[in-house]
Each structure stands twice: as structure tokens, then as C-alpha cells.
TORVEXMAR-334727 format. One record per residue (C-alpha): residue number from 1; residue in three letters; x, y, z. Coordinates in steps of 0.001 Angstrom, whole numbers, plus 500000, padded with zeros to 6 digits. Layout:
+-----+-----+--------+--------+--------+
:   i :  aa :     c1 :     c2 :     c3 :
+-----+-----+--------+--------+--------+
: NUM : ALA :      X :      Y :      Z :
...
+-----+-----+--------+--------+--------+
END
This chain:
+-----+-----+--------+--------+--------+
:   i :  aa :     c1 :     c2 :     c3 :
+-----+-----+--------+--------+--------+
:   1 : MET : 168512 : 698634 : 657369 :
:   2 : ILE : 169134 : 702307 : 656604 :
:   3 : ALA : 172828 : 703180 : 656326 :
:   4 : ASN : 173954 : 704809 : 659579 :
:   5 : SER : 176543 : 707563 : 660009 :
:   6 : ARG : 179464 : 705175 : 660333 :
:   7 : CYS : 178454 : 703245 : 657219 :
:   8 : ILE : 178193 : 706522 : 655304 :
:   9 : ALA : 181627 : 707630 : 656523 :
:  10 : CYS : 183068 : 704237 : 655559 :
:  11 : ILE : 181569 : 704422 : 652054 :
:  12 : LEU : 183016 : 707890 : 651521 :
:  13 : SER : 186442 : 706817 : 652788 :
:  14 : LYS : 186480 : 703798 : 650459 :
:  15 : GLN : 185666 : 705990 : 647467 :
:  16 : GLU : 188469 : 708446 : 648294 :
:  17 : ARG : 190971 : 705592 : 648604 :
:  18 : LYS : 189744 : 704107 : 645344 :
:  19 : ILE : 190544 : 707245 : 643326 :
:  20 : ARG : 193539 : 708493 : 645315 :
:  21 : LYS : 196151 : 707315 : 642815 :
:  22 : ASN : 194589 : 709300 : 639954 :
:  23 : SER : 196460 : 712503 : 639124 :
:  24 : ASP : 193590 : 714717 : 637913 :
:  25 : GLU : 192674 : 716558 : 641122 :
:  26 : GLN : 189778 : 718460 : 639596 :
:  27 : LYS : 188216 : 715241 : 638325 :
:  28 : LYS : 188626 : 713649 : 641760 :
:  29 : LYS : 186944 : 716613 : 643451 :
:  30 : GLU : 184032 : 716478 : 641039 :
:  31 : TYR : 183620 : 712778 : 641656 :
:  32 : ILE : 183740 : 713104 : 645448 :
:  33 : HIS : 181160 : 715896 : 645283 :
:  34 : LYS : 178872 : 713576 : 643307 :
:  35 : VAL : 179421 : 710871 : 645942 :
:  36 : LEU : 178595 : 713338 : 648701 :
:  37 : LYS : 175391 : 714296 : 646898 :
:  38 : ILE : 174309 : 710642 : 646727 :
:  39 : LEU : 175148 : 710127 : 650400 :
:  40 : TYR : 173162 : 713251 : 651314 :
:  41 : GLU : 170126 : 712355 : 649188 :
:  42 : TYR : 169936 : 708626 : 649856 :
:  43 : GLY : 172001 : 707916 : 652969 :
:  44 : THR : 169054 : 708644 : 655245 :
:  45 : LYS : 166542 : 706420 : 653427 :
:  46 : GLU : 168356 : 703516 : 651764 :
:  47 : CYS : 170550 : 700626 : 652860 :
:  48 : ALA : 174290 : 700705 : 652276 :
:  49 : PRO : 174267 : 698223 : 649336 :
:  50 : MET : 171718 : 700339 : 647452 :
:  51 : VAL : 173669 : 703531 : 648128 :
:  52 : GLU : 176853 : 701842 : 646930 :
:  53 : LYS : 175095 : 700740 : 643740 :
:  54 : ARG : 174205 : 704366 : 643018 :
:  55 : ILE : 177820 : 705386 : 643619 :
:  56 : LYS : 179068 : 702598 : 641365 :
:  57 : ASP : 176931 : 703962 : 638527 :
:  58 : ILE : 178511 : 707403 : 639001 :
:  59 : TYR : 182013 : 705896 : 639219 :
:  60 : LYS : 181600 : 704394 : 635744 :
:  61 : GLU : 181016 : 707897 : 634348 :
:  62 : TYR : 184415 : 709057 : 635639 :
:  63 : TYR : 186733 : 706057 : 635760 :
:  64 : GLU : 187292 : 702580 : 634386 :
:  65 : GLU : 187222 : 699744 : 636916 :
:  66 : ASP : 190831 : 698875 : 637713 :
:  67 : VAL : 190056 : 695616 : 639525 :
:  68 : ASP : 189504 : 692469 : 637474 :
:  69 : TYR : 186812 : 690939 : 639653 :
:  70 : GLY : 186283 : 688120 : 637188 :
:  71 : ALA : 189855 : 686938 : 637688 :
:  72 : LEU : 189650 : 687421 : 641467 :
:  73 : LYS : 186450 : 685431 : 641680 :
:  74 : HIS : 187913 : 682591 : 639639 :
:  75 : ARG : 191013 : 682557 : 641852 :
:  76 : TYR : 189067 : 682225 : 645102 :
:  77 : ASN : 186559 : 679762 : 643661 :
:  78 : GLN : 189464 : 677526 : 642725 :
:  79 : TYR : 191205 : 678206 : 646047 :
:  80 : MET : 188209 : 676864 : 647947 :
:  81 : LEU : 187554 : 674018 : 645521 :
:  82 : GLU : 191076 : 672773 : 646268 :
:  83 : LYS : 190116 : 672578 : 649951 :
:  84 : GLU : 186688 : 671027 : 649376 :
:  85 : GLU : 187655 : 667397 : 650005 :
:  86 : GLU : 189484 : 668231 : 653241 :
:  87 : ILE : 186578 : 670352 : 654509 :
:  88 : ARG : 184027 : 667660 : 653671 :
:  89 : ALA : 186081 : 665112 : 655599 :
:  90 : HIS : 186166 : 667371 : 658650 :
:  91 : ILE : 182422 : 667964 : 658487 :
:  92 : GLN : 181774 : 664232 : 658201 :
:  93 : GLU : 184023 : 663625 : 661191 :
:  94 : ASN : 182026 : 666077 : 663325 :
:  95 : ASN : 178712 : 665069 : 661728 :
:  96 : ASP : 176747 : 668177 : 662705 :
:  97 : ILE : 175213 : 671280 : 661168 :
:  98 : GLU : 177109 : 673475 : 663623 :
:  99 : THR : 180414 : 672717 : 661889 :
: 100 : CYS : 178901 : 673576 : 658495 :
: 101 : ILE : 177685 : 676919 : 659813 :
: 102 : LYS : 181116 : 677718 : 661243 :
: 103 : TYR : 182730 : 676980 : 657890 :
: 104 : VAL : 180339 : 679128 : 655867 :
: 105 : CYS : 180822 : 681990 : 658336 :
: 106 : ALA : 184620 : 681630 : 658170 :
: 107 : GLY : 184487 : 681716 : 654367 :
: 108 : ASN : 182623 : 685020 : 654517 :
: 109 : TYR : 186041 : 686596 : 655073 :
: 110 : ILE : 186459 : 686562 : 651259 :
: 111 : ASP : 184944 : 690008 : 650803 :
: 112 : PHE : 186575 : 692647 : 648584 :
: 113 : GLY : 183639 : 694953 : 649312 :
: 114 : VAL : 185005 : 695370 : 652846 :
: 115 : ALA : 188735 : 694686 : 652473 :
: 116 : ASN : 190933 : 695988 : 649663 :
: 117 : LYS : 192984 : 692803 : 649829 :
: 118 : ILE : 192311 : 689326 : 651169 :
: 119 : ASP : 194924 : 687951 : 653556 :
: 120 : ASP : 195185 : 684328 : 652431 :
: 121 : GLN : 197041 : 683416 : 655612 :
: 122 : LEU : 194224 : 684794 : 657769 :
: 123 : LEU : 191660 : 682959 : 655647 :
: 124 : GLN : 193551 : 679705 : 656037 :
: 125 : GLY : 193816 : 680299 : 659778 :
: 126 : LEU : 190047 : 680710 : 660052 :
: 127 : LEU : 189491 : 677470 : 658158 :
: 128 : ASP : 192114 : 675564 : 660140 :
: 129 : LYS : 190694 : 676666 : 663486 :
: 130 : VAL : 187021 : 676380 : 662617 :
: 131 : ASN : 186355 : 674221 : 665686 :
: 132 : GLU : 187444 : 677120 : 667889 :
: 133 : LEU : 184850 : 679498 : 666434 :
: 134 : LYS : 181833 : 680095 : 668662 :
: 135 : ILE : 178176 : 680183 : 667650 :
: 136 : SER : 175002 : 679773 : 669690 :
: 137 : LYS : 174101 : 676125 : 670139 :
: 138 : LYS : 170579 : 677260 : 671029 :
: 139 : GLU : 170307 : 679017 : 667664 :
: 140 : VAL : 171528 : 675862 : 665910 :
: 141 : ALA : 168799 : 673902 : 667706 :
: 142 : TYR : 166176 : 676443 : 666588 :
: 143 : LEU : 167310 : 676040 : 662979 :
: 144 : GLU : 167288 : 672247 : 663187 :
: 145 : ASP : 163749 : 672274 : 664594 :
: 146 : GLU : 162567 : 674496 : 661750 :
: 147 : LEU : 164355 : 672431 : 659110 :
: 148 : ALA : 162644 : 669264 : 660352 :
: 149 : GLN : 159240 : 670840 : 659690 :
: 150 : ALA : 159978 : 672966 : 656621 :
: 151 : LYS : 159253 : 672067 : 653013 :
: 152 : THR : 161200 : 674864 : 651279 :
: 153 : LEU : 164489 : 676645 : 651971 :
: 154 : LEU : 165894 : 679631 : 650098 :
: 155 : TYR : 169667 : 679971 : 650505 :
: 156 : ILE : 170918 : 683435 : 649516 :
: 157 : THR : 174631 : 683375 : 648773 :
: 158 : ASP : 177137 : 686198 : 649133 :
: 159 : ASN : 180718 : 686078 : 647884 :
: 160 : CYS : 182820 : 684047 : 645502 :
: 161 : GLY : 184969 : 681342 : 647064 :
: 162 : GLU : 182733 : 680945 : 650074 :
: 163 : ILE : 180027 : 679732 : 647702 :
: 164 : VAL : 181945 : 676424 : 647717 :
: 165 : LEU : 181221 : 676188 : 651450 :
: 166 : ASP : 177596 : 677104 : 650778 :
: 167 : LYS : 177422 : 674174 : 648353 :
: 168 : ILE : 178824 : 671788 : 650955 :
: 169 : PHE : 176363 : 673055 : 653579 :
: 170 : ILE : 173445 : 672719 : 651173 :
: 171 : GLU : 174422 : 669141 : 650359 :
: 172 : GLU : 174597 : 668314 : 654055 :
: 173 : LEU : 171107 : 669762 : 654492 :
: 174 : GLN : 169859 : 667676 : 651573 :
: 175 : ASN : 171300 : 664534 : 653110 :
: 176 : LYS : 169740 : 665171 : 656508 :
: 177 : TYR : 166380 : 666617 : 655451 :
: 178 : LYS : 165192 : 664500 : 652523 :
: 179 : ASN : 161877 : 666306 : 652052 :
: 180 : LEU : 163377 : 669805 : 652009 :
: 181 : GLN : 163320 : 671571 : 648629 :
: 182 : ILE : 166269 : 673954 : 648475 :
: 183 : THR : 166801 : 676809 : 646024 :
: 184 : ALA : 169945 : 678937 : 645953 :
: 185 : MET : 169936 : 682599 : 644960 :
: 186 : VAL : 172919 : 684515 : 643570 :
: 187 : ARG : 173356 : 688110 : 642412 :
: 188 : GLY : 171852 : 689023 : 639060 :
: 189 : GLY : 175047 : 690652 : 637759 :
: 190 : MET : 178591 : 691632 : 638601 :
: 191 : ALA : 178702 : 693328 : 642016 :
: 192 : SER : 182268 : 693417 : 643320 :
: 193 : ASN : 183238 : 689820 : 644151 :
: 194 : ASP : 179710 : 688665 : 644971 :
: 195 : ALA : 178701 : 685287 : 643559 :
: 196 : THR : 176726 : 685231 : 640308 :
: 197 : MET : 175374 : 682410 : 638148 :
: 198 : GLU : 178813 : 682026 : 636565 :
: 199 : ASP : 180321 : 681317 : 639978 :
: 200 : ALA : 177534 : 678874 : 640845 :
: 201 : GLU : 178255 : 677001 : 637624 :
: 202 : GLU : 182031 : 677082 : 638130 :
: 203 : ILE : 181921 : 675490 : 641571 :
: 204 : GLY : 179151 : 673011 : 640759 :
: 205 : LEU : 176291 : 674443 : 642800 :
: 206 : THR : 174001 : 674309 : 639766 :
: 207 : ASN : 174474 : 670532 : 639744 :
: 208 : VAL : 173217 : 670299 : 643333 :
: 209 : VAL : 170115 : 672519 : 643547 :
: 210 : PRO : 168171 : 674936 : 641356 :
: 211 : VAL : 169959 : 678308 : 641296 :
: 212 : ILE : 168351 : 681623 : 640355 :
: 213 : GLY : 169717 : 685126 : 639972 :
: 214 : ASN : 168062 : 687889 : 641985 :
: 215 : GLY : 167748 : 690124 : 638931 :
: 216 : VAL : 170088 : 692925 : 639945 :
: 217 : ALA : 173805 : 693670 : 640369 :
: 218 : ILE : 173731 : 694951 : 643951 :
: 219 : MET : 175872 : 693741 : 646856 :
: 220 : GLY : 172827 : 692659 : 648823 :
: 221 : THR : 169171 : 691685 : 648541 :
: 222 : VAL : 167238 : 694935 : 648118 :
: 223 : LYS : 163598 : 693892 : 648150 :
: 224 : GLU : 162183 : 696521 : 645813 :
: 225 : GLN : 164940 : 695913 : 643240 :
: 226 : LEU : 164481 : 692135 : 642954 :
: 227 : SER : 163067 : 690264 : 639992 :
: 228 : GLU : 159538 : 688886 : 640337 :
: 229 : GLU : 160965 : 685357 : 640506 :
: 230 : ALA : 163275 : 686319 : 643375 :
: 231 : LYS : 160459 : 688081 : 645248 :
: 232 : GLU : 158252 : 685019 : 644861 :
: 233 : LYS : 160935 : 682692 : 646217 :
: 234 : ILE : 161497 : 684927 : 649243 :
: 235 : GLN : 157788 : 685288 : 649945 :
: 236 : ASN : 157072 : 681561 : 649758 :
: 237 : ALA : 160148 : 680079 : 651436 :
: 238 : ASP : 159547 : 678396 : 654787 :
: 239 : ILE : 163123 : 679226 : 655800 :
: 240 : ILE : 165583 : 681780 : 654420 :
: 241 : ILE : 169317 : 681622 : 655038 :
: 242 : ALA : 171122 : 684830 : 654067 :
: 243 : LYS : 174893 : 685004 : 653900 :
: 244 : GLY : 177078 : 688054 : 654499 :
: 245 : MET : 177039 : 691698 : 655529 :
: 246 : GLY : 175402 : 692979 : 652346 :
: 247 : ASN : 172422 : 690699 : 652832 :
: 248 : PHE : 172093 : 691697 : 656481 :
: 249 : GLU : 172277 : 695406 : 655637 :
: 250 : SER : 169666 : 695122 : 652889 :
: 251 : MET : 167291 : 692539 : 654421 :
: 252 : TYR : 167152 : 693515 : 658089 :
: 253 : GLN : 163739 : 694893 : 659144 :
: 254 : GLU : 162305 : 694322 : 655662 :
: 255 : GLY : 159869 : 691619 : 656763 :
: 256 : MET : 161839 : 688626 : 655456 :
: 257 : ASN : 163058 : 687252 : 658819 :
: 258 : PRO : 166013 : 685157 : 657615 :
: 259 : TYR : 168758 : 683362 : 659457 :
: 260 : TYR : 171868 : 685511 : 659009 :
: 261 : LEU : 175260 : 683839 : 658655 :
: 262 : LEU : 178309 : 686083 : 658404 :
: 263 : LEU : 181699 : 686949 : 659824 :
: 264 : CYS : 182334 : 690084 : 661880 :
: 265 : LYS : 184613 : 692255 : 659722 :
: 266 : CYS : 184210 : 695798 : 661079 :
: 267 : GLU : 184060 : 697730 : 664347 :
: 268 : LEU : 180365 : 698546 : 663940 :
: 269 : TYR : 179436 : 694870 : 663749 :
: 270 : LYS : 181479 : 694175 : 666857 :
: 271 : GLU : 179214 : 696616 : 668689 :
: 272 : ILE : 175932 : 695495 : 667079 :
: 273 : PHE : 176426 : 691785 : 667718 :
: 274 : GLY : 178786 : 691819 : 670706 :
: 275 : VAL : 181410 : 689608 : 669062 :
: 276 : GLU : 185111 : 690004 : 668394 :
: 277 : MET : 186626 : 690693 : 664974 :
: 278 : PHE : 186628 : 687663 : 662644 :
: 279 : GLN : 184159 : 685741 : 664785 :
: 280 : PRO : 180964 : 684180 : 663354 :
: 281 : ILE : 177555 : 685813 : 663558 :
: 282 : PHE : 174628 : 683396 : 663337 :
: 283 : CYS : 171090 : 684294 : 664349 :
: 284 : LYS : 167529 : 684598 : 663111 :
: 285 : GLU : 166281 : 688152 : 662742 :
: 286 : GLU : 163335 : 687723 : 665114 :
: 287 : ARG : 165756 : 686929 : 667943 :
: 288 : LEU : 168123 : 689838 : 667344 :
+-----+-----+--------+--------+--------+
END
């Protein structure tokens, strides 16, 4: 999905906030002009995650990253691991895929690419009130019908922390659909707080299913940038589940037709999907 005007404005605003504290005004102006050039050249033909990757490369020429994403990712992986037993018990009590989907959507709140700071109280509130979240039961039924017939599923993860919920969901799918071969895909390198192979290993996903990197450090799944292995998995999967905004922005209308699972975290998504802020979004692309 090509970045629209509001996405472009949001990207520019985030970059200005990111460098605001620096004292060298001339350096800041030069950097913003470079950002504007990228937005002008690529904002009309590339998705937001790809545009942001180009900006990230320019940022490294001017500034050192002042956020320790490695430490943040470890913190939220451990935060969710501490809640794993409680969440599993709740899922077992409800005994349905719908509850799993609600949890993985709620966990999508852990997104430093959208928010500068995660509100742990809000995150806990989403997890505590997961039963109150609304998703389409008809869409759940569609997914269940497809899962019953499918042989392969590719599960494309998004952020740290929530990857624990992805693991739980994947295990529930394994238990219910014994003949389904599931592969998980993570980012191929550090991209904000997105999950990589290190995160998959830390939370134990690599002990559950085969996990592959997508070959690139981009906050999304940009088809032309993927490794050959990642392209092959996407092409041959009977079902694709794609988590998060970055995957929606980079995969929509690219011929992959996944089920999207994410949380509404901005005004634009409220309008696109007709949901309120911090409500789940769950649908297959062909029915959007």
C-alpha cells in the first residue's frame, strides 16, 4: 500500500520529534531536508515501511541511535513471558481461536514505531479485558474453515513482546490442526522493536515451529526486498497470517492475500477499518 498524505505527514513529524533535542540547528535542517527529499521521491510509489527504511539509513549518517531497542525488546519479551501461564489458562478456559486472536491483537499495542513510549497500564488493561474486545465471528469461521483444509501456514510476526502471544496462538493451532505445517517469519535484522530471530529464540518460538528471517531489516514485509527463502514461503503457503500495521502497509494489494491481525493505533486506521482506537482489526484482504 503506497504511503498516503497522512502517513507521509506522520513520518515527517516523527523525524522532527526524534531530533528536536539536538542543539545543532543547521544539522537538523540539513537532516529534515534530506527526509523531505526521500518523502518527495518515494512517498508516491513506496509503502511507509520502505520509506522509513530509507530515512533510517539517512539518520545513521547524521545521528547515533539514542534508543536501546535491544534492551526494550528484552524487557517486553520478559514482561509477556511472565504473563504466559495466566494467558494460557484463560485461553484454555474459553477453548476457542477467537480468544487467541483477541490476545495477539491486544499485544500489538507494543509498538515503538507508532508510540514513543508504551503505557504499561494501558497494555495490562487490554490484556485484562480481552473478552470485551470485538472481532468478526464470521471472519473467525472463515479462518477455521480454511485451517481445516490447509496443509501449510506462514505466520508473519511483528513486534517484540507480542511474539509471546503469537507463540501461544501457534501452539493452539498445532493442537487443533494436527496436519497443519506452520512456519513463523521474523524480521531479518534490527528494525525498531520488531521481532527478530533473537526474540524468537528468547521466548521459545524456535522450539515450537521452524522460524525464518525475512532477509531484511524493514518494519514490514516488502515483497521485492525479501530473501528468496521468504518469497518461496509466501508463495507456497496455503494460509498467511500477518501481524501488525507494518505488515498491512507493506503487504496490502501486493497479491499475498493474508489474514491481517492488528490493533487500531492511529486516526487513519479508525477511518479505514471503522473501529475505535485500541480495538482489534482482524480480516482477510480479499474481504476488505
